[in-house]
N, C-alpha and C positions, 0 to 999 in steps of 0.2 A: 222638356218640351221649348221648341223652339218658337216666338212671338213674336208677333209685330200687330201694335195697337195704334188703331188712326181714332182721334177722337173731334166729332163735328159738332158744332154749334153755335153760339152767339159769342164776341169777341171775350166780353165779360167771365161766362161762364167757361170758355176753354180755357182761362188763364185760371181761373179760380181752381178747376179742376186737376190741373198739371201744377199748383202749390199743395192740394191733398197730399193724404198718404196714399192714393190708389195705389201705389206698388206697393204696398205693405198686404193688401186688401188682395191683390192676385199672387202674392208670392212672388214677385219679380225678384229677380238677381241678374248683375251686369248690365241694367239698362243704358241704354245708348239713343241719344235723342237724334230724329233723321227729320222732324221738321216740323217748325213753329212758326205759323201765320196766324192773323188775325182769328181767325175762325176754324182753324185746324191745328191737331198738334198730334205728329206720329213718333213711335218710338220701338225699337224694336228691345227685347230681354229674353231671360231663360226662366223656366219655373220646374219644379219639380215633378209635379201633377198638372194633368192641363185644368185652364183655369176657366174653363167656359160658364160653370155653373157661380164662380164666383165674380165673374163679368158681370151677370145677371143680375145678381144682388146689388154689386155696386151702382148699376145702372138705375137702382130702385130709388137711390141718393142723389140723382142726375139726370132727372125726369128730362130736361130740357137738353140732353146732351143725346147724340147717336154716338157707340161705342163699336165700330168693328175691329175684330182680332182674327187674324191671319196666323194660322198655327200650324207645326209640324211634328210631328212624335216619330222622331227617325227609327226609332228601336221596333213600331208597331207598323214603320213604313204607311203611315196615315197623316193626309194634308186636310185640313178644315179652315173653314171660314163663317166666323159669328157675328150675330150683329143683335146688339140689345141696345134696347130703349124703351126707358120706364118699366122696367123689370119685365119686358116682353123680349123672348127670344127667339131668333131664326137660325138656324145651322145647319150646315151642310159638310161631307166629309167624304172622301175619296180614299182608296186603299193603291197603292203603287208596288 
């Protein structure tokens, strides 16, 4: 699964999130930093499985942050977008 994670929030919380072990919680491999600004952090990475449920769980520990996950499962021909905030998940998928 190919993923792009964008994290939005206060400068302090975004920096703390970036230094945490978020990648382990999502099963991320081959992480590549795309953006690192005051209130925004973005990276792309690969996972063996779709990390949406892990994203929801991870967001519970970071209630002040919004986590956006853009993902694609090429084998299943699925693209999706998930938003997690304080344990609440909103998700949309399309097949192609």
